[in-house]
N, C-alpha and C positions, 0 to 999 in steps of 0.2 A: 288441798287445793294448791296449785302451783300457778304463779303468774310470771310471765317473762315480758319485759318491755325493753326495746332497743332504741337508743338514741346515739347519734354519731358523736365524735369526740368534742365538737365545739358547743354541745348542748342543744343543738337544733335537731328536730326530728328529721330522719332521713326521708328520701323520696320513695321508699318502698314500704316494708312492713313496719308498722308503728306499735302494734299491740298483739300479743300472742298469749292465750290462756288455755290451760288444760285443767279440767275438773273431773275428778273421779272419786266415787265413794264405793269401794268394793264390798263394804259391809252391807250394802243395800241389796245385794244379790246372793243367791244360794251358794255359788262358788265363785272364785276369782276368775274362772274361765268364762263365766256369764257376765262379768262386769262390763260396763260401757263407760266410755269417756266422752265428755262434751268439749269440743275444741272450738275456740273463737279466735279469729284473726281480723285485724282492722288495718287498712292501709292509711297512709298519710293523706290520701285524697278523700277519705271518709267511707270507702267501701268496707262493709263488715260482712264476714261470712262465718256462720256457725253450723257445725255438723256434729253428728254423733256416730261413734263407731265402737267396735268391740275392743276392749283393752288388750286381749291376746293377739289382735291383728295390728295393733298400733306400731310396734317395732318394725315389722316387715314392711308396712306401708311407708314409714319414714325412710328406711333403707332403700327402698325402690325409688322414692323421690330423689334422694341424694345421689343415687347412681345415674339418674337420667340427665 
């Protein structure tokens, strides 16, 4: 499990992304290509989004998002 939490330099939560978590257990699947990841994001305003996707597609999806 990996957890990432961002706070700005003065110790106060920023006005955007407050919490980001990625959870994956590839041992629970027949092959690593079948593995899925659970991604949770929470904004400082309290909006929480959780989604599930294939581990093999995660890198491509992140690259596409960063390029846009």
